[in-house]
NULO-79466 format. One record per residue (C-alpha): residue in three letters; x, y, z. Coordinates in pm, whole numbers, padded with zeros to 5 digits, always signed. Example, Ala and Ser with C-alpha at 12.3 -4.5 7.8 and 13.67 -1.06 7.14 Angstrom:
ala+01230-00450+00780 ser+01367-00106+00714 
***
This chain:
met-02952-00259+00154 glu-02845-00361-00182 phe-02518-00506-00216 ala-02487-00612-00568 trp-02266-00432-00804 ser-02447-00229-01050 gln-02416-00350-01448 ser-02179-00049-01537 his-01958-00188-01276 leu-01977-00537-01371 asp-01879-00402-01734 tyr-01589-00231-01614 arg-01450-00513-01379 lys-01472-00720-01718 arg-01306-00453-01896 val-01015-00481-01644 ser-01003-00865-01630 gly-00988-00878-01987 phe-00708-00643-02053 leu-00527-00815-01771 glu-00600-01155-01957 lys-00462-01008-02295 glu-00164-00826-02189 leu+00020-01015-01920 pro+00283-01260-02041 ala+00158-01646-02031 asp+00420-01718-01800 trp+00358-01418-01578 phe+00314-01631-01217 glu+00569-01880-01330 thr+00870-01681-01410 leu+00799-01312-01375 gln+00559-01242-01085 lys+00819-01296-00791 gly+00687-01022-00577 ile+00589-00657-00612 ala+00915-00510-00430 thr+01201-00676-00642 lys+01399-00500-00875 glu+01259-00710-01149 gln+00854-00622-01085 ala+01000-00244-01074 glu+01130-00281-01399 phe+00844-00476-01547 ser+00621-00226-01416 arg+00785+00063-01590 asp+00676-00138-01897 phe+00352-00249-01811 cys+00195+00056-01615 pro+00203+00287-01939 lys+00014+00041-02117 leu-00265+00054-01816 ala-00213+00412-01867 asp-00278+00419-02231 ala-00578+00201-02180 gly-00699+00427-01887 leu-00678+00185-01642 leu-00411+00299-01434 thr-00552+00614-01249 pro-00927+00590-01393 gln-01050+00787-01072 trp-00842+01057-01085 pro-00959+01397-01264 lys-00876+01446-01638 glu-00679+01749-01561 tyr-00410+01515-01391 gly-00422+01200-01625 gly-00720+01042-01504 glu-01058+00962-01625 asp-01305+01142-01407 gly-01395+00804-01288 glu-01545+00718-00958 ala-01403+00584-00632 trp-01524+00247-00702 glu-01361+00226-01013 gln-01029+00248-00810 phe-01122-00068-00590 ile-01252-00276-00868 leu-00933-00201-01059 ala-00735-00274-00732 glu-00935-00614-00674 glu-00853-00733-01005 val-00501-00650-01027 trp-00450-00816-00682 arg-00630-01132-00832 trp-00323-01144-01079 gly-00051-01071-00803 glu-00035-00701-00866 pro+00158-00659-01186 arg+00165-00259-01096 gly+00430-00373-00867 pro+00521-00056-00647 gln+00332+00196-00847 tyr+00029+00110-00668 met+00134+00320-00375 gly+00153+00634-00617 val-00175+00570-00764 asn-00369+00500-00439 trp-00250+00749-00200 ile+00058+00979-00280 gly-00142+01110-00580 pro-00412+01195-00407 thr-00233+01357-00121 leu-00061+01567-00398 met-00429+01660-00533 arg-00524+01772-00189 phe-00200+01941-00055 gly+00067+02004-00333 thr+00118+02337-00529 glu+00050+02360-00905 glu+00397+02292-00962 gln+00414+01994-00778 lys+00091+01857-00926 asp+00205+01946-01281 ile+00535+01739-01203 his+00436+01443-01016 leu+00070+01344-01084 lys+00186+01359-01466 gly+00485+01143-01374 ile+00262+00892-01149 ala-00015+00899-01426 ser+00247+00838-01715 gly+00314+00495-01544 lys+00653+00523-01564 leu+00783+00684-01217 val+00839+00444-00883 trp+00768+00579-00521 ser+00874+00470-00173 gln+00768+00646+00162 gly+01006+00752+00405 phe+00801+00711+00728 ser+00940+00479+00995 glu+01276+00496+01184 pro+01445+00254+01445 gln+01263+00445+01732 ala+00969+00581+01560 gly+00768+00343+01373 thr+00392+00392+01409 asp+00474+00677+01662 leu+00574+00952+01413 gly+00593+01200+01727 ala+00949+01015+01803 met+01093+01110+01465 gln+01465+01222+01465 thr+01551+01269+01122 lys+01556+01645+01055 ala+01508+01900+00779 glu+01662+02231+00864 trp+01619+02560+00696 asn+01920+02648+00546 gly+01847+02997+00370 gln+01763+02832+00052 gly+01604+02514+00092 tyr+01643+02244+00363 thr+01958+02018+00487 val+01820+01684+00566 asn+01987+01424+00820 gly+01878+01120+00955 met+01767+00783+00850 lys+01469+00565+00771 leu+01374+00217+00814 trp+01190-00039+00613 thr+01118+00213+00287 ser+00999-00046+00076 tyr+01086-00036-00322 ser+01382+00279-00220 glu+01645+00069-00402 trp+01459+00150-00748 ala+01235+00447-00664 asp+01267+00743-00852 trp+01114+00973-00548 ile+01055+00925-00184 phe+00782+01063-00013 leu+00984+01180+00321 leu+00876+01294+00680 ala+01125+01477+00846 arg+01141+01705+01181 thr+01133+02067+01128 gly+01104+02189+01464 pro+01135+02066+01835 glu+00776+02021+01913 arg+00638+01681+01904 lys+00399+01742+01594 gln+00614+01976+01405 ile+00703+01733+01127 ser+00678+01840+00766 val+00649+01598+00439 phe+00891+01646+00133 leu+00898+01513-00189 val+01225+01421-00232 asp+01466+01304-00568 met+01638+00963-00474 lys+01929+01108-00711 thr+02015+01382-00468 pro+02353+01334-00362 gly+02392+01227-00007 ile+02146+00948-00010 gln+02242+00594+00051 val+01992+00305+00031 val+02141-00020+00227 pro+01877-00330+00190 phe+01912-00576+00457 pro+01759-00945+00451 gly+01458-01080+00617 leu+01141-01297+00577 pro+00960-01034+00348 glu+01075-01058-00028 tyr+01381-00889-00141 gly+01315-00523-00182 his+01090-00449+00115 leu+01353-00405+00368 asn+01585-00104+00326 glu+01738+00129+00532 val+01771+00505+00380 tyr+02064+00750+00488 phe+02057+01106+00444 asp+02367+01284+00517 asn+02344+01649+00447 val+02105+01609+00167 his+02025+01976+00017 ile+01658+01972-00095 pro+01498+02277-00261 ala+01225+02467-00118 ser+00991+02339-00352 ala+01024+02022-00223 leu+00803+02101+00087 leu+00440+01959+00049 gly+00192+02173+00209 glu+00294+02418+00519 glu+00590+02365+00715 his+00527+02185+01062 lys+00173+02047+00910 gly+00297+01701+00809 trp+00087+01545+01109 asp-00256+01661+00938 ile-00137+01526+00592 met-00053+01208+00734 ala-00381+01177+00878 phe-00532+01214+00520 thr-00281+00987+00373 leu-00304+00696+00605 asn-00698+00700+00534 phe-00634+00627+00195 glu-00324+00402+00259 arg-00489+00168+00495 val-00741+00060+00252 gly-00551+00091-00089 leu-00447-00259-00085 pro-00723-00539-00084 arg-00566-00806+00122 tyr-00938-00999+00114 ile-00884-01053-00255 trp-00520-01157-00222 gly-00609-01360+00076 leu-00931-01543-00107 arg-00727-01627-00408 thr-00438-01762-00179 leu-00674-01937+00009 asp-00840-02091-00288 ile-00467-02234-00418 ala-00420-02375-00086 val-00763-02560-00082 glu-00663-02663-00435 gln-00354-02807-00319 leu-00524-03003-00044 lys-00815-03136-00277 ala-00545-03253-00511 glu-00368-03426-00209 gly-00697-03581-00096 arg-00657-03396+00234 phe-00949-03129+00222 asp-01211-03402+00352 asp-01090-03318+00719 pro-01361-03160+00873 ile-01121-02933+01130 cys-00935-02804+00778 arg-01272-02732+00630 ala-01378-02554+00946 ala-01086-02362+00950 ala-01106-02240+00580 gly-01459-02136+00612 arg-01373-01921+00927 ile-01116-01758+00718 val-01365-01690+00422 ala-01604-01540+00672 arg-01304-01296+00808 phe-01214-01191+00435 glu-01576-01164+00389 ala-01612-00906+00654 ala-01319-00727+00537 thr-01459-00675+00205 val-01769-00515+00351 leu-01582-00331+00579 thr-01366-00167+00286 tyr-01675-00085+00073 ala-01784+00089+00394 val-01470+00315+00393 val-01504+00371+00010 asp-01866+00492+00070 glu-01763+00737+00348 arg-01504+00865+00111 ile-01754+00911-00149 asn-01970+01114+00083 asp-01711+01305+00255 ile-01768+01127+00579 gln-01454+01221+00786 gly-01339+01126+01143 thr-01490+00774+01161 val-01304+00483+01297 thr-01435+00251+00998 pro-01075+00250+00829 asn-00934+00119+01152 val-01169-00154+01205 gln-01111-00259+00831 arg-00744-00254+00914 ile-00787-00476+01186 thr-01016-00709+01032 ala-00825-00752+00710 ala-00467-00798+00940 gln-00633-01076+01152 ala-00792-01283+00873 cys-00438-01253+00705 leu-00295-01382+01032 asp-00518-01684+01058 leu-00469-01769+00673 met-00089-01757+00734 ser-00140-02014+01051 phe-00386-02230+00814 met-00091-02240+00561 met+00156-02357+00794 asp-00047-02609+00943 tyr-00184-02765+00623 val+00057-02649+00345 pro+00392-02589+00511 asp+00590-02669+00147 cys+00484-02307+00061 leu+00788-02171+00196 thr+01031-02465+00090 gly+00966-02450-00290 gly+00596-02495-00332 asn+00365-02285-00510 asn+00525-01939-00550 phe+00177-01770-00514 leu+00137-01916-00171 glu+00496-01809-00038 leu+00473-01454-00156 phe+00179-01389+00044 tyr+00305-01543+00341 arg+00617-01341+00293 gly+00435-01030+00233 gln+00193-01059+00541 val+00475-01098+00793 ala+00442-00737+00873 ser+00031-00729+00815 thr-00018-00588+01171 ile+00245-00332+01163 ala+00244-00175+00795 ala+00031+00116+00759 gly-00011+00140+01145 ala+00045-00102+01392 tyr-00229-00338+01523 glu-00224-00164+01858 ile-00263+00188+01755 gln-00558+00083+01538 leu-00702-00065+01836 asp-00635+00237+02040 ala-00793+00463+01751 ile-01093+00235+01798 ala-01103+00259+02187 gln-01054+00628+02190 arg-01229+00768+01907 gly-01512+00515+01838 leu-01574+00365+02200 gly-01509+00704+02400 met-01272+00517+02630 pro-01002+00727+02832 arg-00650+00720+02695 gly-00450+00484+02899 arg-00161+00595+03139 
***
């Protein structure tokens, strides 16, 4: 099996990295790159992403009719790898590009596609996701937020938890219950300026901007906000999560972070410790495994191979590598959380929820056991 990149892929990677080197400010890491969920980063993305769009580097894998370049899936991941090597200057907009856009292409009406895909492809809009609730994190069937038909549209009541970027988002990709049965949930595309929506940030170890509560108090949304068929949100989310789970190349972010930590250890004369070197080597191996598994997911997507547990295995492998790296950082460079290197601190804070975001660790293991290994469902 040939694992090397083709020349066209190498040229594309060079094109992306060259653009980033040219367009990002010289003080990007020191003064601007404070995290992907901050207000400053959201504002920066609204200026930077249109530049990416003008260069054909924001949604290259999308069809041209939706603002893309008719590129291939590999270009999306090459692009993602390079921007995450720089600390993700797209900020929260990676979400619209990676999985909200493809979901709209599959399930959206022509009107929804025209409005939202053009907005995402322009690089000017920020989205957030309204999935989790206090008693319904990964278990979407326990959702309590309701969207009730009122004769003209829907009235939404309830609340969502975590909801990264929601404080500065233009739209929210919202899940709500539309019937009494467990799987009767629907997806709505909701304007965050709609009356009755309140965002309440709260502090935590992740960077500011990631932790928010979003309340919906008699929020009236039009019938046109419904994505796909009513009660069919479960099917839409199965499609969506397959994109979300591998959309963020944690292996690139992790390897870059490990490199910086090792550089610090070398500068301090502490990387000669064989135990430390062995630990770093094991982390590299885990991230390399996550890389190969990610590429396997891309290959399945290109060949329209569905229903495998490869995305779940990739998710577990990447999450475990991140956990190992976090432990390594605490053992050897604990100053990363006390005013040390900003890049290290952002990685640590960002990965606190690495086993929860995009589907909890335990849920991934259940999927692997049941769908991959054919094991019976536990009681």
